[in-house]
N, C-alpha and C positions, 0 to 999 in steps of 0.2 A: 411466797406465802401471802395469804389473805390478811390484810390489816384488820385489827380489832377496831370496831366502831366505838369511839369514846362514849361514856355514859350520857353526857349531856346531849350529844348528837342523837342518841337513841331516843331520848325523851322528846327532842325536837321532832324527829321523824314520826313518832307515835302521835304527837299532837297534830301535826300536819295531816297525817292519815285520817284522823278523826274529823278534821275540818273538810278535807276533800271528799270523804265518804258521805258527808252530810250529818254525821252523828252530832257534831257541834256546829250550830249555825251562827251567823253573825249576830252578835249581841248576847250569846249564851255565855254563862259562866263556865269555866273549865274546872277540873279538879284542883283542889288546894295544893299548896306546896307540900304540906305534910302527907297528903294522900299520894301524891306522885312519888315522894321519897320512899314511902312504904311499898308502893307498887313496883318500883324499879330497884329497890334495895340500895339506895344511894343516900348521900347526905342532902340536906335542904340547900346547902351551898351549890351543889351540882344542879339541882332543880332550878335554883335561882338564876344560874348562868343560862340555862336553856330558855327560861321565860324572858330574861333580859334581852337575849339576842332576837327572839321572835317579836318582842315589843319594838326593838330598833328596826326590824324589818317590816313593821306595820301590820303584822299578822295578828298580834295580841294587843290588848289595851289593859294596863295595870292601874287599878283605881285604889288609892289609899283608903284602907279600912273596909273596902268592899270585896276585893279579890281580883282575879284576872279573867278577862272576857275576850271572846273572839271579836276582833276589831270590825266595826262597821266600815264597809268599803265606801268611801266618800267620792265615788266617781261612777259614772255610767259608761264612760268611754275610757280608753287606755290613756295612761300618762305618757306612754311611748308613742311617738309618731311613727306609725307603720304605714308605709306607702302601699297603696292598693293599685296595682298596675291596671286592673280592669277599669277602675274609676278614672285613673289618669288618662287612659286612652279614649274612653268615652267622652270625657270632658274636652278632649282635643278633637272631637268629632271624627274619631277614627273607628273603623269597624273592629270590634274585639271578639275573640272567641278563645276558649281554652280546650286543650285536648289532653286527656289523662293517659299517660304512657303506661303507668303501672301503679298498683297499690298492693301492699303486703304487710303482714304481721311479722314482727321481729321478736323472737324469744331470747332468753338470756344467753343461750349458747351461741347465738348468731351475732352477738355484739362484737364490734371491733374496738380497737383502742381509742379511736377518735370519738365514737359515740359514747363510750364509757366516760371519757374525759368531758365531753360536752354536757352530759346529763349527770355528772358526778356519781356514776355507778362504779363502786370500787370492787365489787365481787360478783361472781356468777350466782344467781339465785335460781335454783332448779325447781322452784315451786310449780304446782300443777293447777290448772283451771278446774272448774266444777265438773267438767266432762272427763277429767283425767288426762287431758292433753297438756302440753307445756303451756304455762301462762304467758300471755302477751306482755312484753315489756315496752316496746315502742311500736308505733305505726309509721310506715314510710309511704310517701306518695311522690310521684314524679309527673310533672305537668309541663306542657309546652303552651306558652301564651303567644297569641298571634295578633298582629296589628295589620289590618287591610290584607289579610291572607299571608303575611310574611312572619315567620317566627322571630320574636323579639326578646323573649326571655324563656329560659329553661329552669324550672323550679324543682329542687330536690329538698323535701321536707321530712323531718322526723318529729313525732309528737309522743309525749308520755301517755301510754295507753291507759294507765290507771286514773290519770287526771281528766282525760277527755275520752271516755270509753266509746262514745258513738262516732268519733271522728272518722274512722275507716269506712263507715256505712254511707257517708255522704257522696253525692254525685258532684265532683269538683269541676265538671264541665259546666255546671250551673251555679254551684255555690263557691264563693271565693274562700280559700283556706284561711286567710288572715281575718276576714269578716267573721267566719264561723268561730274561730278560736277566741276572738275578742268577746263575742256574744256569750260563749260558754265559760270562759275563764279570763276575766278582765286582766290585761297585762299591766303590771305596775312598774316594771323597769326592763331595760334590755342593754345589750352591748353588740356592736357590729364592727366589721372591718370591710374595706373595699380594696381589692387587689386586681392588678392586671396580670392575667395568666394566658398562656397559649392554650387553645382549645384542644383537649384530648379528642380522639377519634369519635367516641360515643357522643360527646357534647357537640362536636362539630356537625355530626349527622343530624341531631335534633334541631340545631340552629340553622342548618343548611348553609354552612360556611366551610371553607377549606380547613382541613386539620392543621393545627398549630397557628391558626389565625388569632389575632388578639381579642381577648374577651375581658369584660369587667365583671368581677365576681363579688357579690355582696353576701357575706356570711353574717348571720344574726342569731343570737340567743335571746329569748324573751322569758320573763319570769312572772309568776303569779303566786301570791302567798308565800314568797320566799324561796320558791323552787322553780327550776327550769321546766317550762311547759313545752317549748318547741325550739328546734334548731333548724335553720334553713340555709341552703345555698342557692343563690339566684345568679345564673349565668346569663350575660347579655352580650350579644354580638357588638364588638367594639365600634363598628362604623354605623350602628343603628341606634345607639343609646348613649345618654349622658346623664350624670347626676348634677342637679343644680338646686339652689335654695337662696334664701335671703338671710343676711346677717344683721 
């Protein structure tokens, strides 16, 4: 059975939708607690919880005696350090190019459990687009990144179609996915894991390695305005790539 979305979460979602759609810009005052309580048919305590959580997530700013405002984003670049493989390879004086394997739109009925979990989607939304077709939920791209003509990374990326609607239209053999997302929706936080996995046949083919060869897989979720914007899996041939940094 589909879980009922709590009232405070519905209020949070509505506020975030207004911000992402541009209805409420940075610095704008949002509706008062009383107005939101009347609109959603809930208590002011419930509204207060939604506003408190969005304030803690740095989406809203509450000013004593003045109201609640969309927070000014105090950054031009991401707080999250997102490694850009194109820049890394070019700075190492290696020849870089990207090859787009596929791009596609994912609708609600195409979502699998992993994508629902990664993007916090709890139910199927069978809404339709303006042309009567099923509305896009996510965009998916698959890209091979080459260094000196040899595949070094295979990128599988999913992006929230509502938050970055023009993403799927870009030529990612020219435009870097991370650069584009940061420019359109500055990333405020993220989480990642790095695992050693045997390469499945499809991945091995893209990386030009033997099936079941060792690979390093970086999985990362990044957030903007309190919501997941993108989830990415980056597969690296184990004998051609390493992660390093300073402490």
